[in-house]
SEVO-113484 format. One record per residue (C-alpha): residue number from 1; residue in three letters; x, y, z. Coordinates in nm, 3 decimals. Example, Ala and Ser with C-alpha at 12.3 -4.5 7.8 and 13.67 -1.06 7.14 Angstrom:
# SEVO-113484
k,r,xx,yy,zz
1,ALA,1.230,-0.450,0.780
2,SER,1.367,-0.106,0.714
END
This chain:
# SEVO-113484
k,r,xx,yy,zz
1,MET,4.547,1.690,6.049
2,ILE,4.233,1.814,6.014
3,ASN,3.913,1.556,6.042
4,LYS,4.197,1.305,6.160
5,THR,3.972,1.003,6.273
6,GLU,3.645,0.873,6.144
7,LYS,3.426,1.019,6.412
8,ASP,3.588,1.355,6.294
9,GLU,3.501,1.306,5.956
10,ARG,3.136,1.204,6.041
11,ASN,3.099,1.524,6.201
12,TYR,3.286,1.686,5.949
13,LEU,3.006,1.537,5.655
14,GLU,2.727,1.672,5.897
15,ILE,2.853,1.984,5.934
16,THR,2.890,1.999,5.531
17,LYS,2.549,1.891,5.465
18,ASN,2.452,2.165,5.706
19,LYS,2.578,2.395,5.482
20,ILE,2.452,2.262,5.171
21,LYS,2.100,2.257,5.333
22,ASN,2.142,2.609,5.424
23,THR,2.240,2.699,5.080
24,VAL,1.952,2.505,4.931
25,ASN,1.706,2.730,5.137
26,LYS,1.832,3.029,5.068
27,ILE,1.853,2.929,4.670
28,PHE,1.462,2.825,4.738
29,GLU,1.397,3.152,4.921
30,ASN,1.534,3.354,4.620
31,ALA,1.359,3.146,4.360
32,THR,1.040,3.223,4.549
33,GLU,1.110,3.620,4.510
34,MET,1.249,3.603,4.185
35,SER,0.915,3.406,4.065
36,LYS,0.690,3.679,4.255
37,GLU,0.879,3.946,4.075
38,LEU,0.847,3.766,3.737
39,LEU,0.494,3.746,3.753
40,GLU,0.462,4.133,3.905
41,LEU,0.651,4.225,3.594
42,LYS,0.401,4.012,3.381
43,ASP,0.122,4.148,3.561
44,TYR,0.272,4.524,3.491
45,LEU,0.371,4.446,3.125
46,TRP,-0.016,4.328,3.046
47,GLU,-0.189,4.614,3.258
48,ASN,-0.007,4.891,3.129
49,LYS,0.052,4.766,2.774
50,ASN,-0.163,5.060,2.604
51,GLY,0.032,5.319,2.806
52,MET,0.365,5.217,2.765
53,ASP,0.622,5.329,2.491
54,ARG,0.803,5.119,2.267
55,MET,1.147,5.159,2.454
56,GLU,0.946,5.096,2.839
57,LYS,0.779,4.778,2.673
58,GLU,1.137,4.638,2.580
59,ALA,1.284,4.726,2.902
60,VAL,1.060,4.539,3.075
61,ARG,1.043,4.233,2.831
62,SER,1.397,4.199,2.897
63,ALA,1.381,4.232,3.261
64,ILE,1.100,3.943,3.239
65,ASN,1.373,3.762,3.025
66,GLN,1.684,3.792,3.261
67,ASN,1.453,3.695,3.576
68,ALA,1.355,3.404,3.335
69,MET,1.736,3.271,3.265
70,LEU,1.846,3.342,3.629
71,GLY,1.586,3.133,3.720
72,GLU,1.677,2.851,3.521
73,THR,2.037,2.927,3.662
74,THR,1.886,2.902,4.044
75,VAL,1.703,2.558,3.936
76,ARG,1.998,2.377,3.798
77,LYS,2.231,2.489,4.091
78,LYS,1.936,2.370,4.343
79,SER,1.952,2.030,4.160
80,ARG,2.312,1.983,4.193
81,LEU,2.332,2.090,4.567
82,LEU,2.036,1.801,4.626
83,LYS,2.232,1.570,4.440
84,LEU,2.542,1.626,4.658
85,LEU,2.332,1.595,4.977
86,ASP,2.283,1.215,4.915
87,SER,2.660,1.202,4.834
88,PRO,2.857,1.512,4.913
89,TYR,3.230,1.394,4.850
90,PHE,3.418,1.042,4.747
91,GLY,3.772,1.136,4.826
92,ARG,3.987,1.376,5.010
93,VAL,4.362,1.454,4.926
94,ASP,4.551,1.652,5.187
95,PHE,4.836,1.825,4.948
96,LYS,5.130,2.034,5.094
97,THR,5.318,2.256,4.858
98,LYS,5.613,2.507,4.953
99,TYR,5.368,2.760,4.967
100,LYS,5.169,2.596,5.220
101,VAL,5.309,2.476,5.591
102,THR,4.955,2.313,5.682
103,GLU,4.809,2.100,5.456
104,TYR,4.418,2.182,5.415
105,PRO,4.213,1.875,5.299
106,THR,4.064,1.892,4.952
107,TYR,3.751,1.690,4.915
108,ILE,3.629,1.597,4.571
109,GLY,3.301,1.536,4.479
110,ILE,3.027,1.496,4.175
111,HIS,2.997,1.871,4.194
112,SER,3.153,2.153,4.368
113,PHE,3.015,2.349,4.665
114,PHE,3.117,2.709,4.754
115,ASP,3.059,2.827,5.114
116,ASP,2.920,3.177,5.090
117,GLU,2.998,3.222,5.503
118,THR,3.374,3.112,5.482
119,LYS,3.433,3.198,5.115
120,GLU,3.590,2.854,5.076
121,ASN,3.549,2.593,4.812
122,LEU,3.459,2.314,5.040
123,ILE,3.404,2.042,4.765
124,HIS,3.587,2.041,4.450
125,ASP,3.461,1.897,4.111
126,TRP,3.607,1.587,4.007
127,ARG,3.698,1.794,3.706
128,ALA,3.899,2.068,3.855
129,PRO,4.274,2.071,3.807
130,ILE,4.341,1.977,4.167
131,SER,4.107,1.697,4.147
132,SER,4.354,1.501,3.936
133,LEU,4.613,1.469,4.245
134,PHE,4.349,1.162,4.356
135,TYR,4.344,0.998,4.031
136,ASP,4.700,1.010,3.923
137,PHE,4.892,0.977,4.239
138,GLU,4.951,0.769,4.574
139,LEU,5.116,0.951,4.883
140,GLY,5.427,1.141,4.819
141,ASN,5.548,1.382,4.562
142,ALA,5.302,1.524,4.305
143,TYR,5.172,1.756,4.115
144,TYR,4.854,1.907,3.899
145,GLU,4.827,2.165,3.620
146,ALA,4.679,2.472,3.718
147,PRO,4.559,2.758,3.524
148,THR,4.894,2.949,3.649
149,GLY,5.089,2.663,3.549
150,LYS,5.255,2.313,3.711
151,ILE,5.199,2.354,4.087
152,ASP,5.447,2.072,4.294
153,GLY,5.418,1.932,4.625
154,GLU,5.390,1.650,4.844
155,ILE,5.014,1.428,4.935
156,THR,5.050,1.351,5.251
157,LEU,4.668,1.168,5.315
158,LYS,4.474,1.049,5.067
159,ARG,4.127,0.887,5.183
160,GLN,3.811,0.746,5.011
161,TYR,3.474,0.702,5.100
162,ARG,3.123,0.589,5.023
163,ILE,2.839,0.789,5.140
164,ARG,2.475,0.694,5.021
165,LYS,2.158,0.883,5.129
166,GLY,2.351,1.122,5.330
167,THR,2.541,0.840,5.547
168,LEU,2.908,0.733,5.573
169,GLU,2.907,0.374,5.485
170,PHE,3.308,0.359,5.486
171,MET,3.588,0.506,5.454
172,LEU,3.984,0.375,5.332
173,GLU,4.315,0.543,5.384
174,SER,4.517,0.493,5.091
175,SER,4.778,0.294,5.265
176,PHE,4.489,0.026,5.280
177,ASN,4.496,0.015,4.874
178,VAL,4.231,0.243,4.850
179,TYR,4.121,0.209,4.465
180,ASP,4.148,-0.207,4.468
181,ASP,3.901,-0.223,4.782
182,ILE,3.667,0.064,4.689
183,LEU,3.650,-0.088,4.312
184,GLN,3.619,-0.431,4.433
185,LYS,3.294,-0.343,4.618
186,GLU,3.150,-0.100,4.345
187,LEU,3.199,-0.402,4.078
188,SER,3.064,-0.669,4.311
189,LEU,2.712,-0.410,4.278
190,THR,2.436,-0.514,4.075
191,SER,2.323,-0.354,3.725
192,ASP,2.114,-0.091,3.671
193,GLU,1.862,0.029,3.392
194,ARG,2.121,0.315,3.288
195,MET,2.487,0.332,3.294
196,LYS,2.657,0.531,3.624
197,ASN,2.912,0.739,3.644
198,ILE,3.257,0.603,3.770
199,VAL,3.370,0.920,3.894
200,ALA,3.499,0.769,4.253
201,THR,3.700,0.475,4.061
202,ILE,3.831,0.663,3.793
203,GLN,4.172,0.432,3.728
204,ARG,4.461,0.660,3.615
205,ASP,4.473,0.521,3.286
206,GLN,4.123,0.596,3.239
207,ASN,4.181,0.958,3.375
208,LYS,4.456,1.035,3.091
209,ILE,4.201,1.004,2.832
210,ILE,3.921,1.152,3.025
211,ARG,4.149,1.469,3.048
212,ASN,4.297,1.461,2.719
213,ILE,4.291,1.793,2.529
214,SER,4.606,1.811,2.280
215,SER,4.446,1.521,2.058
216,GLN,4.247,1.651,1.772
217,VAL,4.107,1.266,1.701
218,LEU,4.170,1.017,2.001
219,ILE,4.088,0.672,1.937
220,ILE,4.047,0.454,2.244
221,GLN,4.112,0.093,2.186
222,GLY,3.974,-0.104,2.520
223,VAL,3.902,-0.452,2.557
224,ALA,3.544,-0.587,2.659
225,GLY,3.462,-0.448,2.988
226,SER,3.716,-0.203,2.997
227,GLY,3.463,0.103,3.040
228,LYS,3.544,0.283,2.709
229,THR,3.178,0.409,2.644
230,SER,3.184,0.523,3.018
231,ILE,3.526,0.706,2.969
232,ALA,3.406,0.851,2.656
233,LEU,3.118,0.988,2.827
234,HIS,3.335,1.107,3.129
235,ARG,3.592,1.276,2.855
236,ILE,3.269,1.486,2.749
237,ALA,3.179,1.613,3.106
238,PHE,3.544,1.710,3.117
239,LEU,3.531,1.854,2.819
240,LEU,3.236,2.071,2.929
241,TYR,3.369,2.159,3.230
242,LYS,3.735,2.268,3.077
243,PHE,3.580,2.457,2.790
244,LYS,3.249,2.588,2.972
245,ASN,3.244,2.912,2.787
246,GLU,3.310,2.747,2.387
247,LEU,3.145,2.419,2.419
248,LYS,2.779,2.312,2.507
249,SER,2.583,1.991,2.498
250,ASP,2.438,2.083,2.195
251,ASP,2.761,2.105,2.013
252,ILE,2.823,1.730,2.077
253,LEU,2.706,1.447,1.874
254,ILE,2.752,1.064,1.930
255,ILE,2.690,0.807,1.658
256,SER,2.518,0.530,1.844
257,PRO,2.504,0.176,1.731
258,ASN,2.067,0.141,1.827
259,LYS,1.835,0.324,2.054
260,VAL,1.876,0.091,2.329
261,PHE,2.209,0.160,2.368
262,SER,2.107,0.529,2.337
263,ASP,1.873,0.475,2.619
264,TYR,2.119,0.274,2.843
265,ILE,2.386,0.546,2.859
266,SER,2.170,0.880,2.850
267,ASN,2.179,0.910,3.254
268,VAL,2.555,0.919,3.305
269,LEU,2.589,1.276,3.163
270,PRO,2.279,1.407,3.356
271,GLU,2.437,1.220,3.680
272,LEU,2.740,1.470,3.600
273,GLY,2.542,1.764,3.596
274,GLU,2.546,1.834,3.218
275,ASP,2.268,1.818,2.971
276,GLU,2.204,1.497,2.731
277,ILE,2.390,1.522,2.437
278,PRO,2.217,1.463,2.081
279,GLN,2.242,1.125,1.914
280,THR,2.196,0.986,1.576
281,GLY,2.306,0.661,1.369
282,MET,2.493,0.618,1.068
283,GLU,2.163,0.501,0.879
284,ASP,2.007,0.842,1.000
285,LEU,2.298,1.020,0.836
286,ALA,2.228,0.846,0.536
287,ASN,1.862,0.897,0.529
288,GLU,1.982,1.264,0.560
289,ILE,2.195,1.298,0.307
290,PHE,1.956,1.114,0.088
291,ASP,1.701,1.307,0.159
292,ASN,1.514,0.923,0.235
293,LYS,1.488,0.918,-0.192
294,ILE,1.689,0.588,-0.142
295,LYS,1.610,0.265,0.023
296,PHE,1.855,0.031,0.174
297,GLN,1.887,-0.266,0.405
298,THR,1.992,-0.178,0.789
299,TYR,2.299,-0.325,0.918
300,TYR,2.088,-0.497,1.170
301,GLU,1.920,-0.665,0.885
302,GLN,2.247,-0.757,0.711
303,ILE,2.401,-0.940,1.015
304,ASN,2.083,-1.098,1.065
305,ILE,2.094,-1.254,0.729
306,LEU,2.479,-1.339,0.775
307,ALA,2.390,-1.508,1.118
308,GLU,2.125,-1.689,0.970
309,ASN,2.292,-1.797,0.617
310,ASN,2.623,-1.866,0.523
311,ASP,2.611,-1.652,0.185
312,ASN,2.971,-1.677,0.060
313,ASN,2.854,-1.444,-0.200
314,LEU,2.773,-1.173,0.024
315,SER,3.016,-1.178,0.223
316,SER,3.241,-1.127,-0.027
317,ARG,3.047,-0.811,-0.148
318,ILE,3.104,-0.674,0.209
319,ARG,3.446,-0.766,0.198
320,ILE,3.559,-0.599,-0.104
321,LYS,3.348,-0.257,-0.028
322,SER,3.507,-0.258,0.330
323,THR,3.893,-0.181,0.198
324,PHE,4.084,0.112,0.154
325,ASP,4.115,-0.027,-0.220
326,PHE,3.766,0.022,-0.264
327,ILE,3.809,0.389,-0.160
328,GLU,4.063,0.435,-0.440
329,GLU,3.840,0.256,-0.704
330,LEU,3.603,0.539,-0.619
331,ASN,3.851,0.830,-0.638
332,LYS,3.969,0.710,-0.953
333,PHE,3.600,0.656,-1.086
334,ILE,3.515,0.999,-0.979
335,GLU,3.847,1.138,-1.172
336,HIS,3.668,0.944,-1.474
337,ILE,3.360,1.097,-1.427
338,GLU,3.472,1.463,-1.436
339,LYS,3.700,1.345,-1.737
340,ASN,3.435,1.167,-1.922
341,TYR,3.100,1.221,-1.842
342,PHE,3.075,1.596,-1.953
343,VAL,3.027,1.630,-2.296
344,PRO,3.001,2.017,-2.386
345,ILE,2.788,2.131,-2.702
346,ASP,2.801,2.427,-2.880
347,LEU,2.524,2.658,-2.690
348,LYS,2.296,2.945,-2.814
349,ILE,2.161,3.156,-2.548
350,ASP,1.895,3.408,-2.715
351,ASN,2.135,3.541,-3.046
352,PHE,2.461,3.492,-2.860
353,ALA,2.647,3.185,-2.928
354,VAL,2.871,2.985,-2.720
355,PRO,3.109,2.742,-2.868
356,GLN,3.158,2.381,-2.706
357,THR,3.550,2.466,-2.657
358,VAL,3.436,2.770,-2.451
359,ILE,3.204,2.578,-2.226
360,ARG,3.483,2.299,-2.195
361,GLN,3.765,2.538,-2.040
362,LYS,3.519,2.721,-1.827
363,TYR,3.419,2.385,-1.692
364,GLN,3.767,2.291,-1.642
365,ASN,3.844,2.602,-1.463
366,PHE,3.639,2.481,-1.176
367,PHE,3.837,2.191,-1.093
368,ARG,3.821,2.245,-0.738
369,VAL,3.412,2.240,-0.734
370,PRO,3.226,1.911,-0.739
371,VAL,3.160,1.789,-1.063
372,PHE,2.787,1.805,-1.049
373,ALA,2.782,2.132,-0.848
374,ARG,2.976,2.334,-1.121
375,PRO,2.688,2.392,-1.368
376,SER,2.584,2.732,-1.191
377,SER,2.944,2.809,-1.161
378,VAL,3.004,2.753,-1.566
379,ALA,2.684,2.959,-1.625
380,GLU,2.817,3.252,-1.442
381,ALA,3.150,3.236,-1.603
382,ILE,2.950,3.196,-1.967
383,ALA,2.784,3.519,-1.871
384,ASP,3.095,3.715,-1.827
385,TYR,3.193,3.580,-2.128
386,ILE,2.878,3.705,-2.317
387,LYS,2.888,4.035,-2.130
388,ILE,3.288,4.076,-2.285
389,LYS,3.232,3.940,-2.609
390,TYR,2.879,4.060,-2.690
391,LYS,2.872,4.344,-2.488
392,ASN,2.588,4.250,-2.314
393,GLU,2.438,4.141,-1.958
394,LEU,2.242,3.819,-1.882
395,LYS,1.930,3.834,-1.654
396,LYS,1.922,3.581,-1.381
397,GLN,1.655,3.385,-1.559
398,GLN,1.895,3.345,-1.850
399,ILE,2.179,3.221,-1.616
400,ASN,1.966,2.975,-1.478
401,LYS,1.860,2.853,-1.810
402,ILE,2.247,2.842,-1.904
403,ALA,2.274,2.621,-1.599
404,ALA,2.024,2.395,-1.712
405,GLU,2.135,2.330,-2.028
406,ILE,2.523,2.255,-1.868
407,THR,2.347,1.979,-1.660
408,LYS,2.198,1.816,-1.989
409,MET,2.558,1.779,-2.104
410,PHE,2.633,1.555,-1.847
411,LYS,2.581,1.174,-1.941
412,THR,2.393,1.151,-1.627
413,THR,2.386,1.295,-1.317
414,ASN,2.153,1.009,-1.152
415,LEU,2.328,0.853,-0.845
416,LYS,2.186,0.484,-0.917
417,ASN,2.311,0.506,-1.263
418,ILE,2.634,0.648,-1.165
419,TYR,2.662,0.381,-0.913
420,LYS,2.620,0.080,-1.168
421,ASP,2.832,0.234,-1.401
422,PHE,3.108,0.202,-1.119
423,PHE,3.079,-0.180,-1.114
424,ASP,3.045,-0.171,-1.508
425,TRP,3.396,0.041,-1.542
426,LEU,3.557,-0.208,-1.245
427,GLU,3.412,-0.496,-1.503
428,MET,3.309,-0.631,-1.157
429,THR,2.942,-0.644,-1.220
430,GLU,2.845,-0.916,-0.970
431,PHE,2.960,-0.711,-0.664
432,LEU,2.619,-0.480,-0.689
433,ASN,2.320,-0.690,-0.586
434,ILE,2.011,-0.460,-0.568
435,LEU,1.720,-0.633,-0.361
436,PRO,1.387,-0.647,-0.457
437,LYS,1.174,-0.322,-0.490
438,ASN,1.498,-0.131,-0.553
439,VAL,1.684,-0.198,-0.194
440,TYR,2.019,-0.160,-0.141
441,GLU,2.244,-0.375,0.053
442,TYR,2.381,-0.208,0.322
443,SER,2.736,-0.246,0.198
444,ASP,2.647,-0.022,-0.076
445,VAL,2.513,0.292,0.113
446,PHE,2.782,0.448,0.238
447,PRO,2.977,0.391,-0.129
448,LEU,2.670,0.563,-0.235
449,VAL,2.708,0.832,0.012
450,TYR,3.069,0.905,-0.079
451,LEU,3.001,0.937,-0.423
452,LYS,2.677,1.186,-0.392
453,ILE,2.923,1.430,-0.124
454,LYS,3.208,1.391,-0.386
455,LEU,3.031,1.466,-0.713
456,GLU,2.720,1.714,-0.562
457,GLY,2.898,1.893,-0.233
458,ILE,2.752,1.877,0.051
459,LYS,2.726,2.137,0.387
460,THR,2.922,1.993,0.618
461,TYR,2.800,1.955,0.982
462,LYS,2.969,2.288,1.134
463,ASN,2.758,2.324,1.428
464,VAL,2.903,1.960,1.574
465,LYS,3.228,2.109,1.756
466,HIS,3.276,1.743,1.911
467,LEU,3.225,1.394,1.766
468,ILE,3.195,1.052,1.955
469,ILE,3.170,0.722,1.755
470,ASP,3.096,0.401,1.961
471,GLU,3.160,0.055,1.826
472,MET,3.418,0.126,1.574
473,GLN,3.503,-0.197,1.478
474,ASP,3.175,-0.217,1.330
475,TYR,3.235,0.063,1.052
476,SER,3.410,0.022,0.704
477,PRO,3.690,0.248,0.547
478,VAL,3.448,0.430,0.333
479,GLN,3.209,0.524,0.641
480,TYR,3.520,0.669,0.817
481,ALA,3.588,0.851,0.492
482,VAL,3.188,0.991,0.468
483,LEU,3.229,1.114,0.841
484,SER,3.579,1.269,0.781
485,LEU,3.402,1.479,0.503
486,LEU,3.074,1.556,0.703
487,PHE,3.244,1.647,1.041
488,PRO,3.604,1.856,1.060
489,CYS,3.587,1.838,1.433
490,LYS,3.749,1.713,1.675
491,LYS,3.661,1.326,1.777
492,THR,3.644,1.072,1.987
493,ILE,3.639,0.736,1.838
494,LEU,3.614,0.395,2.090
495,GLY,3.540,0.031,1.999
496,ASP,3.692,-0.316,2.023
497,ILE,3.801,-0.522,1.726
498,ASN,3.776,-0.843,1.912
499,GLN,3.391,-0.704,1.925
500,SER,3.310,-0.681,1.575
501,ILE,3.001,-0.931,1.488
502,ASN,3.083,-0.890,1.123
503,PRO,3.446,-1.020,1.056
504,ASN,3.413,-0.904,0.692
505,THR,3.402,-0.532,0.815
506,LYS,3.668,-0.568,1.118
507,THR,3.828,-0.236,1.162
508,THR,4.104,-0.168,1.397
509,ALA,4.232,0.182,1.561
510,TYR,4.554,0.143,1.286
511,HIS,4.322,0.110,1.008
512,ILE,4.120,0.404,1.154
513,LYS,4.438,0.604,1.172
514,LYS,4.499,0.590,0.792
515,VAL,4.174,0.825,0.758
516,PHE,4.255,1.023,0.996
517,ASP,4.620,1.070,1.014
518,ASN,4.642,1.321,1.291
519,ALA,4.488,1.073,1.560
520,ASP,4.638,0.956,1.903
521,ILE,4.522,0.589,2.006
522,MET,4.473,0.509,2.395
523,LYS,4.453,0.194,2.489
524,LEU,4.253,0.049,2.781
525,ASN,4.349,-0.302,2.828
526,LYS,4.187,-0.417,3.174
527,SER,3.849,-0.538,3.237
528,TYR,3.640,-0.477,3.482
529,ARG,3.255,-0.605,3.407
530,SER,3.292,-0.977,3.457
531,THR,3.415,-1.184,3.715
532,PHE,3.771,-1.316,3.639
533,GLU,3.553,-1.655,3.577
534,ILE,3.365,-1.513,3.316
535,THR,3.655,-1.324,3.139
536,GLU,3.880,-1.611,3.136
537,PHE,3.632,-1.836,3.003
538,ALA,3.590,-1.543,2.738
539,GLN,3.912,-1.532,2.643
540,LYS,3.918,-1.889,2.519
541,ILE,3.621,-1.822,2.281
542,ILE,3.854,-1.519,2.144
543,PRO,4.172,-1.504,2.273
544,ASN,4.330,-1.137,2.348
545,ASP,4.683,-1.148,2.488
546,SER,4.646,-0.788,2.567
547,LEU,4.332,-0.820,2.807
548,GLU,4.415,-0.806,3.212
549,ALA,4.120,-0.919,3.401
550,VAL,4.041,-0.739,3.754
551,GLU,4.063,-1.005,4.001
552,ARG,3.720,-1.007,4.099
553,TYR,3.600,-1.401,4.187
554,GLY,3.276,-1.527,4.158
555,GLU,3.110,-1.888,4.051
556,SER,3.228,-2.051,3.775
557,VAL,3.078,-2.040,3.424
558,LYS,2.787,-2.311,3.406
559,LEU,2.754,-2.544,3.118
560,HIS,2.455,-2.760,3.117
561,LYS,2.410,-2.977,2.872
562,SER,2.046,-3.129,2.776
563,LYS,1.930,-3.449,2.622
564,ASN,1.687,-3.257,2.429
565,SER,1.532,-2.934,2.360
566,ASP,1.244,-2.982,2.583
567,GLU,1.536,-3.030,2.838
568,GLU,1.692,-2.757,2.763
569,ILE,1.412,-2.516,2.824
570,LYS,1.347,-2.680,3.158
571,LYS,1.694,-2.572,3.261
572,ILE,1.638,-2.240,3.133
573,THR,1.281,-2.223,3.363
574,GLU,1.477,-2.309,3.646
575,ILE,1.758,-2.100,3.593
576,ILE,1.479,-1.800,3.552
577,ALA,1.330,-1.944,3.849
578,ASP,1.650,-1.917,4.011
579,PHE,1.737,-1.520,3.927
580,LYS,1.397,-1.419,4.041
581,LYS,1.496,-1.524,4.387
582,SER,1.795,-1.400,4.392
583,GLU,1.958,-1.009,4.475
584,TYR,2.063,-0.992,4.109
585,ASN,1.853,-0.704,3.875
586,SER,1.929,-0.846,3.541
587,LEU,1.901,-1.156,3.345
588,GLY,2.021,-1.122,2.976
589,ILE,1.893,-1.438,2.749
590,ILE,2.134,-1.355,2.452
591,CYS,2.043,-1.549,2.131
592,LYS,2.267,-1.553,1.814
593,THR,2.009,-1.379,1.569
594,GLN,1.698,-1.201,1.626
595,LYS,1.462,-1.469,1.456
596,GLN,1.630,-1.721,1.758
597,ALA,1.539,-1.424,1.985
598,GLU,1.191,-1.411,1.875
599,LYS,1.150,-1.792,1.933
600,MET,1.304,-1.794,2.264
601,TYR,1.102,-1.504,2.377
602,GLY,0.766,-1.697,2.324
603,ILE,0.897,-1.977,2.540
604,VAL,1.037,-1.740,2.840
605,GLU,0.700,-1.505,2.837
606,LYS,0.501,-1.851,2.924
607,ILE,0.747,-1.859,3.241
608,ASP,0.795,-1.488,3.325
609,GLN,0.519,-1.310,3.188
610,LYS,0.723,-0.974,3.297
611,ALA,0.987,-1.086,3.057
612,TYR,1.107,-0.788,2.782
613,MET,1.212,-0.865,2.434
614,LEU,1.465,-0.609,2.300
615,ASN,1.427,-0.581,1.933
616,TYR,1.554,-0.326,1.650
617,GLN,1.243,-0.098,1.719
618,SER,1.306,-0.106,2.113
619,THR,1.404,0.215,2.258
620,ALA,1.456,0.141,2.634
621,PHE,1.667,-0.074,2.854
622,TYR,1.469,-0.247,3.134
623,LYS,1.571,-0.482,3.435
624,GLY,1.430,-0.782,3.501
625,VAL,1.440,-1.100,3.227
626,ILE,1.572,-0.944,2.896
627,VAL,1.564,-1.159,2.530
628,THR,1.773,-1.044,2.271
629,SER,2.002,-1.114,2.047
630,ALA,2.417,-1.049,2.049
631,HIS,2.406,-0.747,1.822
632,LEU,2.157,-0.591,2.020
633,ALA,2.328,-0.697,2.338
634,LYS,2.645,-0.506,2.236
635,GLY,2.742,-0.237,2.474
636,LEU,2.511,-0.340,2.734
637,GLU,2.583,-0.538,3.044
638,PHE,2.354,-0.794,3.302
639,ASP,2.412,-0.938,3.619
640,CYS,2.355,-1.260,3.465
641,VAL,2.373,-1.401,3.100
642,LEU,2.227,-1.742,2.974
643,VAL,2.324,-1.819,2.613
644,PRO,2.104,-2.110,2.511
645,GLU,2.180,-2.313,2.195
646,THR,2.545,-2.312,2.246
647,THR,2.546,-2.626,1.999
648,GLU,2.828,-2.689,1.712
649,LYS,2.520,-2.652,1.462
650,ASN,2.449,-2.312,1.602
651,TYR,2.788,-2.175,1.666
652,ASN,3.021,-2.289,1.408
653,SER,3.156,-1.973,1.195
654,ASN,3.363,-1.698,1.234
655,ILE,3.041,-1.468,1.283
656,ASP,2.910,-1.699,1.497
657,ARG,3.241,-1.678,1.718
658,SER,3.197,-1.348,1.777
659,MET,2.806,-1.338,1.866
660,LEU,2.887,-1.600,2.110
661,TYR,3.219,-1.394,2.213
662,VAL,2.989,-1.065,2.269
663,ALA,2.684,-1.237,2.429
664,CYS,2.963,-1.381,2.697
665,THR,3.134,-1.087,2.782
666,ARG,2.760,-0.900,2.890
667,ALA,2.784,-1.085,3.211
668,MET,2.909,-0.885,3.540
669,HIS,2.840,-1.152,3.775
670,LYS,2.707,-1.519,3.635
671,LEU,2.709,-1.677,3.298
672,TYR,2.500,-1.997,3.209
673,LEU,2.534,-2.168,2.863
674,THR,2.261,-2.410,2.767
675,PHE,2.293,-2.667,2.471
676,SER,2.148,-3.021,2.371
677,GLY,2.329,-3.208,2.132
678,GLU,2.712,-3.153,2.084
679,ILE,2.863,-2.829,2.233
680,SER,3.010,-2.598,2.012
681,GLN,3.361,-2.583,1.951
682,PHE,3.439,-2.229,2.023
683,VAL,3.317,-2.345,2.382
684,ASN,3.473,-2.701,2.400
END
């Protein structure tokens, strides 16, 4: 066996690091030389610009561009190798096949490293086919899918290492339950300002999702703390590696819930050696489609109104617009528009008469074209009619005039008027509630978008080859119908029904499958984020029979009852003081609503002047004491969480229960609840 003992492994690590350092030095020398050549070429081009012919100039410019591109590649390679110096690899498998009598070790790291001297791959990228052995099998019979086909064999040794700053802190044999030990050590670490990669602790069920290449639409239904978002990002990193010649970072788009979350996850792909991928929000898409001409309430504003006021009428409006039946009614109304909104009249263009019967026939011939996109097609058809009947060919200006006249034959083409007509047609006018200054409620935004796309037609986002949709439970069926029209590409959709903060729009994986009937559903039931005690506590707020908690034990959840609000603030002050003395990096003070969060921040800021307030305008996630609302805390995690005002008065409705569950499941190591008065029924 090669590198049998820990001492051998430490020696091998030093040898590997030296080889990486030598390669980095060579790259630096080459980069310096290339930079020198690039400057010389630029100088030559400048000095001889008047004496060179066009072909010679083009040749020099081409050489400059090639050198520049080669330089960029060199810089990227150097950056990856420098990361490897800190932690060259985290795993090893010795795999014996019938073709190999000796088992050579396969070391697995975040990036690959090829030794030019020995012409060997000393470290394999975690995404390489052979690396799947490490994630999918223990000792014994195993296989992996190589480009040439299935490779069968036997794993005779499996090790895992923690290497930090180039030093081997420990190594574990598979016979000592490598995954559980390493996983426990990783989970016990404190939080960071950014989400971290998890390549060293990817579990078998997670690896299956990451390496899935067959699903056109993959829905990941995962419990709180199961690593859904992280797994989705590692899946993207794998696809970028697997299809490096077909898929680039710019070809992928994330639909993200907010800017803070976007910042929080922004480090994962660069850590894995890939470029950041573009992110947007549903409201950004709507504004783009409306060309910023329709004003509407944000989802954030809607949630705050629901949390602050128990408005049954608002809840009813949201619920009815969050069903598949509502989409069916929209489709029926579009058919009604097609049949009834176009009223042709006889048309005269110069001396050429076109009867309304001909116009209607031409209009109906283009039934595959969106209704309000037909006038130009109908005008062209009428031009052909005139050419045949009157032996006269119309000019472009005349055809445009016909199209304008055809448009006037519609009862209306105004989207706002049409949407009002829709509720009149339904005989449900009370379900359209337009706010002051002509602002639409959030639940009306995507029905409006859907009508616009269906009636006017719109260019799809063909540049996007893979779409990621996070927090899937918070999007309604009509929003998914819109996304299916805009993005005819592969998709990864992820979320947790139990983390829906709006009970009026809960969407499950099976609801989404109604929109994407070719979707595959994969589940993640193991929760890793919180200690067993915190997970068990959250389970009492919203039970989930499928959730399996990792047995990482910590302190019990602390419930602090106070006689009045002043005493509660005093307790909060003590908790903040204890946190600041501790080893932990983050304390999230999570309130039910934004209004409550702003009030709490005013108190906390006096206790800790370095405290941060996360609101809808925030663009970054920080360490330290952070005050925010449950809605904005979704997807984030904190070492410690404090949930103030957990009284029956504050937490009593279904949406309150969801908010409380989300707040509690953000905690990794410690959870505190403070209250003065009667404790919430969801806690009691």
